[in-house]
DOPA-294720 format. One record per residue (C-alpha): residue in three letters; z, y, x. Coordinates in pm, whole numbers, plus 50000, padded with zeros to 5 digits. Layout:
N
ALAZYX/...
This chain:
289
UNK542746018809673/UNK540905990209843/UNK539615962309617/UNK537625930509691/UNK534665924309461/UNK531775900209437/UNK528095907509370/UNK525715879109288/UNK521955881709250/UNK518895859309273/UNK516765855709586/UNK512975856409598/UNK512215830309866/UNK509005815410002/UNK508565778610089/UNK509695782610452/UNK512845801110349/UNK513645775010082/UNK513365747810348/UNK515705767210578/UNK518235771710298/UNK518125734710218/UNK518815726510584/UNK521845749610584/UNK523135734310260/UNK522685698910395/UNK524515707310720/UNK527365722810521/UNK527635691210310/UNK527515668910619/UNK530205689110801/UNK532485688210496/UNK532165650510452/UNK532475644610827/UNK535645665610844/UNK537075647910539/UNK536455613910701/UNK538115625111027/UNK541105639310838/UNK541555606910646/UNK541415586710970/UNK544115608411127/UNK546365605610823/UNK545925567910808/UNK547025566611173/UNK550245584911082/UNK549255618911222/UNK548725652411055/UNK545245661710941/UNK543515684511195/UNK542755720311101/UNK539395737011064/UNK539385750711420/UNK540155716611575/UNK537495699511366/UNK534935725911455/UNK535615721811829/UNK535285684111796/UNK532055687411599/UNK530595711711855/UNK531295686212130/UNK529245660311940/UNK526245682811868/UNK524375677112194/UNK524655639212187/UNK524975628211824/UNK523845657211602/UNK521255678411787/UNK519575688211458/UNK522585710111378/UNK521255736011625/UNK518475744011377/UNK520925761911146/UNK523615788211183/UNK527035777611308/UNK528565794411001/UNK527275766610773/UNK529465739710933/UNK532305763311025/UNK532805776810673/UNK532505741810521/UNK535345729810743/UNK537415759810637/UNK536795750210275/UNK537995715110359/UNK541195728510514/UNK541795749710206/UNK541165719509980/UNK543875699610162/UNK546295728610118/UNK545555729009746/UNK546005691409732/UNK549485693109879/UNK550305720409626/UNK549585695709344/UNK546075709009289/UNK542825690309255/UNK541355676609577/UNK537665680909646/UNK536075647409727/UNK533065637809932/UNK529775638709750/UNK530975660809461/UNK528265687409501/UNK526135704209236/UNK522445709209298/UNK521435713909659/UNK524885727509745/UNK525895760409899/UNK526825775610233/UNK528575807110347/UNK527925832710622/UNK530235856510799/UNK529495881911069/UNK526275902111093/UNK525175906810731/UNK522985936610642/UNK521965947410294/UNK519165970810187/UNK517875980509846/UNK515605950609797/UNK516415926910088/UNK519425910510252/UNK519535899910617/UNK521505868410702/UNK522075850511035/UNK519315825311126/UNK517655829810786/UNK516395864710859/UNK515385889310589/UNK515385875310235/UNK513885893909940/UNK515895900709626/UNK514575898009272/UNK516885925709152/UNK516445959009328/UNK519405982009392/UNK522165959209259/UNK523875950009587/UNK525905978109752/UNK524245991610065/UNK526776017110193/UNK530456026010168/UNK531595989710162/UNK532725963410413/UNK530875930310371/UNK533285901210416/UNK530995871410352/UNK527745860210191/UNK527385827310002/UNK523955812409929/UNK523805786809648/UNK521175768009447/UNK521065761409074/UNK518175744708891/UNK515715753309168/UNK516785789709186/UNK518585803809491/UNK521305830309467/UNK523285851009715/UNK526835862409644/UNK528395890009855/UNK532135895009887/UNK532795931209979/UNK535765954110022/UNK535295988209864/UNK537176017509724/UNK538326012409366/UNK539406037609107/UNK542956038408980/UNK543286023008631/UNK543776046408339/UNK547046042008154/UNK546496032007792/UNK548346050107514/UNK547326030707202/UNK549166003906999/UNK549795967407087/UNK547305940706976/UNK547135902907002/UNK544045882207086/UNK543555845806993/UNK540535829807166/UNK539115801006965/UNK536165777606920/UNK534845786306574/UNK535175823406649/UNK535105838206995/UNK538255858706938/UNK540525868406650/UNK542535900406674/UNK545935906206519/UNK544535934806309/UNK542485909406111/UNK539115914906275/UNK537225886706445/UNK534265882706681/UNK531695855806619/UNK530785830206886/UNK527415835707056/UNK526345799106995/UNK523695800307265/UNK523365762307273/UNK523025757506897/UNK520205782706879/UNK518185762907136/UNK519245727807041/UNK515855718906891/UNK513975725907213/UNK516665708407415/UNK516255676807206/UNK512475678307250/UNK512755681707628/UNK515315653507643/UNK513025630107448/UNK510085639707668/UNK512185632507978/UNK513465598707852/UNK509935586207775/UNK508675591308129/UNK508555561808367/UNK511435561808612/UNK510405570608966/UNK507125586708859/UNK505955622008933/UNK505965630108561/UNK509615619608543/UNK510545643208825/UNK508555671308663/UNK510335665408330/UNK513695664808508/UNK513025698808665/UNK512075713608326/UNK515165699508158/UNK517465712008434/UNK515925746708424/UNK516345748508047/UNK520025738408072/UNK520495765408333/UNK518865792008113/UNK521095782807819/UNK524225784108035/UNK523255817708184/UNK522465832607843/UNK525825820407714/UNK527555836008014/UNK525755868907963/UNK526655869707596/UNK530275859707645/UNK531065881207947/UNK528615909807906/UNK529945945007910/UNK529445952207541/UNK530875919407412/UNK533635920107672/UNK534825953507540/UNK534785940707183/UNK536365906807256/UNK539275921607447/UNK539535948607186/UNK540605973907445/UNK537835994407599/UNK535926019707398/UNK532176018807442/UNK531666056307470/UNK534296064707732/UNK536316048808013/UNK539656046607841/UNK541596019907658/UNK542376020307288/UNK545325995907312/UNK548305999207542/UNK549145961907553/UNK547155930107488/UNK548955897807406/UNK546775866907453/UNK547675832107333/UNK547735805807611/UNK547115770007500/UNK548755743707722/UNK547075709607694/UNK549845693507896/UNK552325697007611/UNK550025683007341/UNK550575647107223/UNK547305628007174/UNK547795592807029/UNK545765564507180/UNK543395545806950/
């Protein structure tokens, strides 16, 4: 059985590689905003929005005269950004949220397709070359088909995410009883058998240091080097808290307990059916003050 999975790990980059990644991210952002502006112009003129292929051909024709600096990066950066734009318009017309220009977190991200090679401690990407990994042996090196690689930045740290197609094992049929799970705020989850799982509360445990860093940041003069240094420290701390919360909430051990299904000592399920409560905000009446 073929399954598509994602593997994400942190990169160990030098200054030249960080500069190259920033160039790719900036080109991806520029191509997305440029394609969005062209699509809006076509729709205002009463015509259909052009697709990703048409926009990419038009952008390639302008590279030599208007945007020669785009030759410094891989063509995948602009090409995949235009594909994301086309997908965003499709979601918009299906009553989904539309991605807007400028709504980017951090330095942004960009995606590669094509010749991508993975070894135990390095990954080789087009135009970027060989990039070292901080985690050895996590990414699959054989027996899989690599579909794409996405490089992203968060709080000064760069990550690579691989989408691969690999062989998956058939799920084991559960034979246990039925249980219900209610995910809440005070407690992470409450099971129908009366047991409950406490919330990790990663933010509350580090709230004192967060307040101290926020005060230190607010007291720095705007535009100064100390202000930028304090901003980097505050952003990195927020990122560490979010990652610790994610590890606690979605880690293997807590995941098994929260779902109440998988036994820790063997790969089988203790419950045959899990009923989870779904809370719909759309149907809730909130009076205006």
